[in-house]
RODREN-37394 format. One line per 3 residues: number of its first residue (from 0); for each residue x, y, z of N, C-alpha, C. Coordinates in steps of 0.2 Angstrom, whole numbers, plus 5000, padded with zeros to 4 digits. Layout:
NUM = X Y Z X Y Z X Y Z; ...
% end
This chain:
0 = 4813 4892 5205 4820 4895 5203 4822 4892 5197; 4824 4897 5192 4826 4895 5185 4833 4890 5186; 4833 4885 5182 4838 4881 5182 4844 4884 5178
3 = 4850 4884 5181 4856 4887 5178 4859 4881 5174; 4862 4884 5168 4865 4880 5163 4872 4882 5162; 4877 4877 5163 4884 4879 5161 4885 4879 5154
6 = 4887 4885 5151 4888 4886 5144 4895 4886 5142; 4897 4883 5137 4903 4883 5134 4904 4890 5130; 4910 4892 5129 4912 4897 5124 4913 4894 5117
9 = 4910 4897 5112 4911 4895 5105 4918 4894 5103; 4922 4899 5105 4929 4899 5103 4933 4894 5108; 4936 4889 5105 4940 4884 5110 4946 4888 5114
12 = 4947 4886 5120 4952 4889 5124 4958 4891 5121; 4961 4886 5117 4968 4887 5114 4968 4893 5109; 4962 4895 5106 4961 4901 5102 4959 4907 5105
15 = 4957 4907 5111 4955 4913 5114 4961 4917 5116; 4960 4924 5116 4965 4929 5117 4962 4935 5120; 4966 4939 5122 4963 4946 5125 4959 4950 5120
18 = 4953 4951 5121 4950 4955 5115 4952 4962 5115; 4953 4965 5109 4953 4972 5108 4947 4974 5105; 4942 4970 5103 4936 4971 5100 4931 4968 5104
21 = 4926 4972 5107 4921 4969 5112 4917 4964 5108; 4915 4959 5112 4910 4954 5110 4903 4958 5110; 4898 4955 5106 4891 4957 5106 4887 4954 5111
24 = 4890 4949 5114 4885 4945 5119 4882 4949 5124; 4876 4949 5125 4873 4953 5130 4875 4950 5137; 4875 4955 5142 4877 4953 5149 4872 4947 5152
27 = 4875 4942 5154 4871 4937 5157 4867 4933 5152; 4868 4933 5146 4864 4930 5141 4864 4923 5141; 4858 4920 5141 4857 4913 5141 4852 4911 5135
30 = 4855 4907 5130 4851 4906 5124 4844 4902 5126; 4839 4903 5123 4833 4900 5124 4833 4892 5122; 4837 4890 5118 4838 4883 5116 4845 4882 5115
33 = 4847 4875 5116 4854 4874 5115 4857 4873 5108; 4863 4875 5107 4866 4874 5101 4874 4872 5102; 4877 4869 5097 4884 4866 5099 4888 4868 5093
36 = 4895 4868 5094 4900 4869 5089 4905 4863 5088; 4907 4862 5082 4912 4857 5082 4919 4859 5084; 4922 4855 5088 4929 4856 5090 4934 4852 5086
39 = 4939 4855 5083 4944 4852 5079 4951 4851 5083; 4955 4847 5081 4961 4845 5085 4965 4852 5086; 4968 4852 5092 4972 4858 5094 4978 4859 5089
42 = 4981 4854 5086 4986 4855 5082 4984 4857 5075; 4977 4857 5073 4975 4859 5067 4975 4866 5066; 4978 4868 5060 4978 4876 5059 4973 4878 5053
45 = 4971 4874 5049 4967 4876 5044 4963 4869 5041; 4959 4870 5036 4956 4865 5032 4954 4867 5025; 4952 4862 5021 4951 4864 5014 4944 4861 5012
48 = 4940 4866 5009 4934 4864 5006 4934 4865 4999; 4932 4861 4995 4932 4862 4987 4924 4861 4985; 4922 4865 4980 4916 4864 4977 4918 4863 4969
51 = 4917 4856 4967 4919 4855 4960 4913 4852 4957; 4911 4856 4951 4905 4854 4948 4905 4854 4941; 4899 4851 4938 4898 4851 4931 4891 4855 4930
54 = 4891 4858 4924 4885 4862 4923 4882 4860 4916; 4876 4859 4915 4873 4857 4909 4867 4862 4907; 4867 4863 4900 4862 4868 4898 4856 4864 4896
57 = 4856 4858 4894 4851 4854 4892 4849 4849 4898; 4842 4847 4898 4840 4842 4903 4844 4836 4902; 4846 4833 4908 4851 4827 4908 4848 4822 4913
60 = 4850 4816 4913 4849 4811 4918 4853 4814 4924; 4849 4814 4930 4853 4816 4936 4859 4811 4937; 4864 4815 4939 4871 4811 4941 4873 4806 4936
63 = 4873 4809 4930 4875 4805 4924 4883 4805 4923; 4886 4803 4918 4893 4802 4917 4897 4807 4919; 4895 4813 4918 4900 4819 4920 4900 4820 4927
66 = 4895 4819 4931 4895 4819 4938 4899 4813 4941; 4898 4807 4938 4902 4801 4940 4909 4802 4939; 4911 4806 4934 4918 4807 4933 4921 4811 4939
69 = 4917 4816 4942 4919 4819 4948 4920 4814 4954; 4915 4810 4954 4915 4805 4960 4921 4801 4959; 4923 4799 4953 4929 4794 4953 4935 4797 4956
72 = 4935 4804 4955 4941 4807 4958 4941 4808 4966; 4935 4810 4969 4935 4811 4976 4935 4804 4980; 4933 4798 4976 4933 4792 4979 4940 4789 4979
75 = 4945 4792 4976 4952 4789 4975 4957 4793 4978; 4962 4790 4980 4968 4794 4983 4971 4789 4988; 4976 4791 4991 4979 4787 4997 4975 4788 5003
78 = 4976 4784 5008 4972 4784 5014 4973 4791 5017; 4979 4794 5016 4981 4800 5019 4978 4806 5015; 4978 4806 5009 4976 4812 5005 4969 4811 5002
81 = 4966 4806 5002 4959 4805 5000 4955 4810 5005; 4950 4813 5002 4945 4818 5006 4943 4814 5012; 4943 4817 5018 4940 4814 5024 4933 4813 5024
84 = 4930 4817 5020 4922 4817 5019 4920 4820 5012; 4915 4818 5009 4913 4822 5003 4905 4821 5003; 4902 4826 5000 4895 4826 4999 4893 4828 4992
87 = 4887 4828 4990 4884 4830 4984 4878 4834 4984; 4878 4839 4979 4872 4843 4979 4871 4845 4972; 4865 4848 4971 4863 4851 4964 4859 4857 4965
90 = 4859 4861 4960 4854 4867 4959 4853 4869 4952; 4847 4871 4951 4846 4874 4944 4846 4881 4945; 4851 4885 4941 4852 4892 4942 4846 4896 4938
93 = 4847 4903 4939 4842 4907 4936 4842 4908 4929; 4847 4904 4926 4847 4904 4918 4845 4897 4916; 4843 4893 4920 4840 4886 4918 4846 4881 4918
96 = 4852 4882 4920 4857 4877 4919 4857 4873 4926; 4857 4866 4925 4858 4862 4930 4865 4861 4932; 4866 4862 4939 4873 4861 4942 4873 4856 4947
99 = 4878 4851 4946 4879 4846 4950 4886 4846 4953; 4887 4846 4960 4893 4847 4963 4895 4841 4968; 4901 4840 4968 4904 4836 4974 4908 4841 4978
102 = 4907 4840 4985 4910 4845 4990 4915 4840 4994; 4921 4840 4993 4926 4836 4997 4929 4841 5002; 4931 4837 5008 4935 4841 5013 4941 4837 5015
105 = 4946 4842 5016 4953 4839 5018 4955 4843 5025; 4959 4839 5029 4961 4842 5035 4967 4847 5034; 4971 4847 5029 4977 4851 5027 4977 4853 5020
108 = 4980 4858 5018 4982 4860 5011 4986 4855 5008; 4991 4852 5012 4996 4847 5009 4992 4841 5007; 4987 4839 5011 4983 4833 5009 4980 4834 5002
111 = 4977 4840 5002 4973 4842 4996 4977 4842 4990; 4983 4845 4990 4988 4845 4985 4990 4838 4983; 4992 4834 4988 4994 4827 4986 4988 4823 4983
114 = 4982 4824 4985 4976 4821 4981 4976 4824 4974; 4976 4830 4973 4975 4833 4967 4980 4830 4962; 4986 4829 4964 4992 4826 4960 4991 4819 4959
117 = 4990 4815 4964 4991 4808 4964 4984 4805 4961; 4979 4808 4962 4972 4805 4959 4972 4807 4952; 4976 4811 4949 4975 4813 4942 4971 4818 4941
120 = 4968 4821 4946 4963 4827 4945 4967 4833 4942; 4973 4835 4944 4976 4840 4941 4977 4840 4934; 4979 4834 4932 4981 4833 4925 4974 4833 4921
123 = 4969 4830 4923 4962 4830 4920 4960 4837 4919; 4960 4841 4925 4957 4848 4925 4961 4852 4920; 4968 4852 4919 4972 4856 4915 4970 4854 4908
126 = 4968 4848 4906 4967 4846 4899 4960 4847 4897; 4955 4850 4901 4948 4851 4899 4948 4856 4894; 4944 4855 4889 4943 4860 4884 4937 4864 4885
129 = 4938 4871 4884 4932 4875 4885 4926 4874 4880; 4928 4871 4874 4923 4870 4869 4918 4864 4871; 4919 4861 4877 4915 4855 4879 4908 4857 4879
132 = 4904 4852 4878 4896 4853 4878 4894 4855 4885; 4898 4854 4890 4896 4856 4897 4901 4860 4900; 4899 4863 4905 4904 4868 4909 4906 4864 4915
135 = 4912 4866 4917 4915 4863 4923 4917 4869 4928; 4917 4869 4934 4919 4874 4938 4922 4871 4945; 4926 4875 4948 4930 4873 4954 4931 4879 4959
138 = 4928 4879 4965 4929 4884 4970 4933 4881 4976; 4938 4884 4978 4942 4881 4983 4943 4886 4989; 4942 4883 4995 4943 4888 5001 4948 4885 5006
141 = 4952 4889 5008 4958 4887 5013 4957 4891 5019; 4952 4890 5023 4951 4895 5029 4956 4892 5035; 4959 4897 5038 4962 4895 5044 4957 4894 5050
144 = 4958 4890 5055 4953 4888 5060 4951 4894 5064; 4955 4900 5064 4952 4905 5068 4947 4910 5064; 4946 4908 5057 4942 4911 5053 4936 4906 5051
147 = 4935 4901 5055 4930 4896 5053 4926 4895 5059; 4919 4894 5058 4915 4893 5064 4909 4888 5062; 4906 4884 5066 4900 4880 5065 4895 4881 5071
150 = 4889 4880 5069 4884 4880 5074 4879 4875 5072; 4877 4870 5077 4872 4865 5076 4867 4864 5081; 4861 4862 5079 4856 4861 5084 4856 4855 5088
153 = 4860 4850 5086 4861 4845 5091 4869 4843 5091; 4871 4839 5096 4878 4837 5096 4879 4830 5094; 4875 4827 5090 4876 4820 5088 4877 4820 5080
156 = 4873 4823 5076 4874 4822 5069 4878 4828 5066; 4884 4826 5063 4888 4831 5060 4886 4833 5053; 4889 4838 5050 4888 4840 5043 4894 4843 5041
159 = 4895 4843 5034 4901 4846 5031 4907 4845 5034; 4911 4850 5035 4918 4850 5038 4918 4847 5045; 4912 4847 5049 4912 4844 5055 4913 4837 5056
162 = 4913 4833 5050 4915 4826 5050 4922 4826 5052; 4926 4831 5051 4933 4831 5053 4934 4833 5060; 4929 4834 5064 4930 4836 5071 4933 4831 5075
165 = 4936 4833 5081 4939 4829 5086 4934 4828 5092; 4929 4833 5093 4924 4832 5098 4919 4838 5096; 4914 4838 5101 4909 4843 5100 4908 4847 5107
168 = 4907 4853 5107 4906 4857 5113 4900 4855 5117; 4900 4858 5123 4894 4858 5126 4889 4863 5124; 4884 4864 5127 4879 4870 5125 4883 4876 5125
171 = 4883 4880 5120 4887 4886 5119 4883 4892 5120; 4886 4898 5122 4882 4904 5123 4882 4908 5117; 4886 4908 5113 4886 4913 5107 4882 4911 5101
174 = 4875 4911 5102 4871 4910 5097 4864 4913 5099; 4860 4915 5094 4853 4917 5095 4853 4925 5097; 4858 4928 5095 4858 4935 5096 4862 4938 5090
177 = 4860 4944 5088 4863 4948 5082 4870 4949 5084; 4875 4947 5080 4882 4948 5081 4885 4941 5084; 4881 4936 5085 4884 4930 5088 4889 4926 5083
180 = 4887 4927 5076 4891 4924 5071 4898 4927 5072; 4899 4933 5072 4906 4936 5073 4909 4934 5080; 4905 4933 5085 4908 4931 5091 4910 4924 5091
183 = 4908 4920 5087 4911 4913 5086 4917 4913 5082; 4920 4918 5079 4926 4918 5075 4932 4920 5080; 4937 4916 5081 4942 4918 5085 4946 4924 5082
186 = 4946 4925 5075 4950 4930 5072 4947 4937 5074; 4940 4937 5075 4936 4943 5076 4938 4946 5083; 4941 4942 5088 4943 4945 5094 4948 4951 5093
189 = 4952 4951 5088 4956 4957 5087 4956 4960 5080; 4952 4957 5076 4952 4960 5069 4944 4961 5067; 4943 4967 5064 4936 4969 5062 4934 4965 5055
192 = 4939 4961 5052 4938 4957 5046 4934 4961 5041; 4937 4967 5039 4934 4971 5034 4936 4968 5027; 4931 4968 5023 4932 4965 5016 4933 4970 5011
195 = 4932 4968 5005 4933 4972 4999 4926 4973 4996; 4923 4979 4996 4917 4981 4993 4916 4978 4986; 4911 4974 4984 4911 4971 4978 4906 4975 4973
198 = 4902 4980 4976 4898 4983 4971 4898 4991 4973; 4898 4995 4968 4898 4993 4960 4905 4990 4959; 4905 4986 4954 4911 4982 4952 4916 4987 4949
201 = 4923 4986 4952 4928 4990 4949 4929 4988 4941; 4932 4993 4937 4932 4991 4930 4936 4985 4929; 4941 4984 4933 4946 4978 4932 4942 4971 4933
204 = 4936 4972 4936 4932 4965 4938 4926 4965 4933; 4925 4970 4928 4920 4970 4924 4921 4964 4919; 4916 4960 4918 4916 4954 4913 4914 4957 4906
207 = 4918 4955 4901 4917 4958 4894 4911 4955 4892; 4907 4959 4888 4901 4957 4885 4902 4951 4880; 4897 4947 4879 4898 4942 4875 4897 4935 4878
210 = 4898 4930 4874 4897 4923 4876 4904 4920 4879; 4903 4919 4886 4909 4917 4889 4909 4909 4890; 4904 4906 4887 4904 4899 4889 4909 4895 4886
213 = 4913 4897 4881 4918 4893 4878 4925 4896 4880; 4926 4899 4886 4932 4901 4888 4934 4898 4895; 4940 4898 4897 4942 4897 4904 4942 4904 4907
216 = 4939 4904 4913 4939 4910 4917 4941 4909 4924; 4946 4913 4926 4948 4912 4933 4946 4918 4937; 4943 4917 4943 4941 4923 4947 4945 4922 4954
219 = 4948 4928 4955 4953 4928 4961 4949 4928 4967; 4952 4926 4973 4949 4927 4979 4949 4934 4982; 4945 4935 4987 4944 4942 4990 4946 4942 4997
222 = 4949 4948 4999 4951 4948 5006 4945 4948 5011; 4945 4944 5016 4939 4943 5021 4933 4942 5018; 4933 4938 5012 4926 4935 5009 4923 4932 5015
225 = 4916 4933 5016 4912 4930 5021 4908 4924 5017; 4909 4918 5019 4906 4912 5016 4901 4909 5021; 4895 4908 5019 4890 4905 5024 4887 4899 5021
228 = 4886 4894 5024 4882 4888 5022 4877 4887 5028; 4871 4888 5026 4866 4887 5031 4861 4881 5029; 4861 4876 5033 4858 4870 5031 4851 4869 5034
231 = 4847 4865 5031 4840 4863 5033 4839 4856 5032; 4836 4852 5037 4835 4845 5037 4829 4844 5040; 4824 4842 5036 4817 4840 5039 4815 4833 5038
234 = 4821 4829 5038 4820 4821 5037 4817 4818 5043; 4819 4820 5049 4817 4817 5055 4812 4820 5059; 4807 4823 5055 4801 4827 5058 4795 4822 5058
237 = 4791 4824 5063 4784 4820 5063 4780 4823 5058; 4774 4820 5056 4770 4822 5050 4768 4830 5051; 4766 4832 5057 4764 4839 5058 4769 4844 5057
240 = 4775 4842 5059 4781 4846 5059 4783 4847 5051; 4783 4841 5048 4785 4840 5041 4780 4845 5037; 4774 4845 5038 4769 4849 5035 4770 4856 5036
243 = 4771 4858 5042 4772 4865 5044 4779 4868 5041; 4784 4864 5041 4790 4866 5037 4789 4868 5030; 4786 4863 5026 4786 4863 5019 4780 4868 5017
246 = 4775 4870 5021 4770 4874 5019 4771 4881 5022; 4775 4882 5027 4775 4889 5030 4782 4892 5030; 4787 4887 5031 4794 4890 5032 4798 4889 5026
249 = 4798 4884 5022 4801 4883 5016 4800 4888 5011; 4794 4890 5009 4792 4895 5004 4796 4902 5006; 4796 4903 5012 4799 4910 5014 4806 4909 5013
252 = 4809 4904 5015 4816 4903 5014 4818 4903 5007; 4814 4900 5003 4816 4900 4996 4815 4907 4993; 4811 4911 4995 4810 4918 4992 4816 4922 4994
255 = 4819 4921 5001 4825 4924 5003 4831 4922 4999; 4831 4916 4998 4837 4913 4994 4837 4916 4986; 4831 4916 4984 4830 4919 4977 4832 4926 4976
258 = 4830 4930 4982 4832 4937 4982 4840 4938 4982; 4843 4934 4986 4851 4934 4986 4854 4932 4980; 4851 4927 4976 4853 4925 4970 4852 4930 4964
261 = 4846 4933 4964 4845 4938 4959 4846 4945 4960; 4846 4947 4966 4847 4954 4968 4852 4955 4974; 4857 4951 4974 4861 4951 4980 4866 4957 4980
264 = 4867 4960 4974 4871 4966 4975 4869 4971 4979; 4862 4971 4980 4859 4976 4985 4861 4976 4992; 4864 4970 4994 4866 4969 5001 4873 4966 5001
267 = 4877 4967 4996 4884 4964 4996 4885 4957 4995; 4880 4953 4992 4880 4946 4991 4883 4945 4984; 4888 4942 4983 4892 4941 4977 4888 4935 4973
270 = 4887 4930 4977 4884 4924 4974 4880 4920 4979; 4874 4917 4977 4870 4913 4982 4867 4907 4978; 4868 4901 4981 4864 4896 4978 4861 4892 4983
273 = 4854 4890 4982 4850 4886 4986 4850 4879 4984; 4854 4875 4987 4856 4868 4984 4852 4863 4988; 4851 4858 4984 4847 4852 4986 4853 4846 4987
276 = 4853 4844 4993 4858 4838 4994 4856 4832 4990; 4860 4829 4987 4859 4823 4983 4862 4817 4987; 4858 4811 4986 4861 4805 4988 4867 4803 4983
279 = 4873 4801 4986 4879 4801 4982 4878 4796 4976; 4874 4791 4977 4874 4785 4972 4867 4783 4970; 4862 4787 4972 4855 4785 4971 4851 4791 4968
282 = 4852 4793 4962 4850 4799 4959 4842 4799 4959; 4839 4794 4959 4831 4794 4959 4828 4796 4965; 4832 4796 4971 4830 4797 4977 4831 4804 4979
285 = 4825 4808 4981 4826 4815 4984 4828 4815 4991; 4832 4819 4993 4833 4820 5000 4829 4825 5003; 4828 4825 5009 4825 4831 5013 4830 4835 5016
288 = 4834 4837 5013 4840 4842 5015 4842 4847 5010; 4842 4853 5012 4845 4858 5008 4850 4863 5011; 4853 4867 5008 4857 4872 5011 4858 4878 5006
291 = 4859 4884 5009 4860 4890 5006 4868 4891 5006; 4871 4892 5000 4878 4894 5000 4879 4901 4997; 4881 4905 5002 4882 4912 5000 4889 4915 5001
294 = 4891 4919 4996 4897 4923 4997 4896 4930 4997; 4898 4933 5003 4897 4940 5004 4903 4944 5004; 4903 4950 5002 4910 4954 5001 4913 4956 5008
297 = 4909 4956 5013 4911 4958 5020 4906 4954 5025; 4909 4952 5031 4905 4950 5036 4900 4954 5038; 4901 4961 5038 4896 4966 5039 4890 4966 5035
300 = 4891 4964 5028 4886 4964 5023 4881 4958 5025; 4884 4952 5027 4881 4946 5029 4877 4948 5035; 4880 4951 5040 4876 4953 5046 4870 4958 5045
303 = 4871 4962 5040 4866 4967 5038 4860 4963 5035; 4862 4958 5031 4856 4955 5028 4852 4951 5033; 4856 4947 5038 4853 4943 5043 4849 4947 5047
306 = 4851 4953 5048 4847 4958 5053 4840 4960 5050
% end
């Protein structure tokens, strides 16, 4: 007789509501392997994730002075406003520019704003000159927790925003079937989360031809932008698993990431970067961790790509 497993719901009880949009979960579905989700404090309403980076046209020493300048900001601040966690990553884009980023997280928008002011970051950012020999960029997300979900293969090692969790679920039901991503979002119980089509680009969003490298450019947010960060970690594998991943799985993943980067408009992907996690303070050491960071114009576009 098959062993019965008690399964948690991905949506915490305090965010569950009567559905007006049916879930995609097949009747009686039991996932073939366990996955878990981070639980955040009941009183938490939102969180903040920032991607703050420097871009170099020429080859540079990894994690040089420009990167260290960003580190100096995320390492400072009051106990309350300092990022609760931060990580570092890099990617060389399809134009050959090396991008190094710090990715800090805060529990509230108020904490982020206090840090921005008190650390001196706001003043430094405002004073940057577009004529600099390097580029700087910042992308900030303020998701409410009913529009944020996580899924992990174990319940021990956190990643990203999950470092701010209060606990971890038991084995959850909502994974390993098409549509499970949407079923893990509390907002999707009553909202179709329809986004704004990004392609073809409206005339108002057309970038003027010419060299934009010496300009300050602001890109507005989009309604129901779908952001996915999908991580890979092969650091704790045995030799045969290590070989299998690098020789068979990683090349296929890389090809898919490059398609989204170069031809993403075909599937509603606005931007995609396949990033290498960096040791925060040891630039000569390579990590065995990567993640894809993709922005889609609609959750439906992301679901279509994954299908």
